C-alpha positions as CSV (number, residue, x, y, z in Angstrom):
1,M,84.7,82.8,112.8
2,P,87.0,86.0,114.1
3,I,86.7,88.9,115.9
4,G,87.0,91.7,114.4
5,S,89.0,95.3,115.4
6,G,85.5,96.1,116.1
7,E,84.1,94.4,118.6
8,I,87.9,94.4,119.9
9,E,87.7,98.1,120.2
10,A,84.9,97.7,122.0
11,L,86.2,95.1,124.4
12,A,89.2,97.2,124.7
13,Q,86.5,99.8,125.9
14,T,84.4,98.4,128.9
15,M,88.5,97.9,130.1
16,T,90.1,99.3,132.9
17,S,93.5,100.6,132.0
18,A,94.8,98.0,134.3
19,Q,93.2,95.2,132.3
20,R,94.2,96.9,128.4
21,L,97.6,96.9,130.1
22,R,97.3,93.0,131.1
23,Y,95.5,92.4,126.9
24,K,98.7,94.8,125.8
25,Q,100.9,92.1,127.2
26,A,99.7,89.4,127.0
27,V,99.5,90.1,123.4
28,V,102.9,90.9,122.5
29,A,104.2,87.9,125.1
30,Q,102.0,85.9,122.4
31,A,103.5,88.3,119.5
32,T,107.3,87.5,120.5
33,H,107.4,83.5,121.2
34,F,106.0,83.1,117.3
35,A,108.2,85.7,115.7
36,S,111.0,84.2,117.9
37,R,111.0,80.7,116.3
38,L,110.1,82.5,112.9
39,L,114.0,83.9,113.3
40,P,117.2,82.5,111.8
41,P,119.3,81.2,114.2
42,E,120.8,83.7,117.1
43,A,124.3,83.0,115.2
44,D,123.6,84.0,111.8
45,D,121.0,87.3,113.2
46,H,121.8,90.0,111.8
47,G,119.2,92.3,113.7
48,H,116.5,90.4,112.7
49,R,115.7,89.8,117.0
50,R,116.0,93.6,117.2
51,G,112.3,94.3,117.6
52,V,111.7,91.2,119.8
53,R,114.0,91.8,122.3
54,A,112.5,95.9,122.3
55,A,109.2,94.4,123.1
56,I,110.5,91.9,125.0
57,R,112.1,94.7,127.8
58,W,108.8,97.0,126.8
59,L,107.1,93.4,129.1
60,R,109.6,94.2,131.7
61,E,109.0,97.9,132.2
62,P,105.7,98.5,129.9
63,S,106.1,102.4,129.7
64,D,105.9,105.3,127.2
65,E,109.0,106.0,127.4
66,V,109.9,102.4,126.7
67,A,107.8,101.8,124.2
68,R,109.6,104.5,122.2
């Protein structure tokens, strides 16, 4: 059975801020991995990978400033 958004919110409320950050990082890392596999090859990239690169940058430096 899939987890509903209310259940994720309830779980997040029990986490410390460090745990929430680590959870977000894990989700973003998985998303960038799978999204990268679906994008055209680098040679045919016309901006497709920009969002993935921004997410990877945030993973390296998880700050509000980088997230913007």
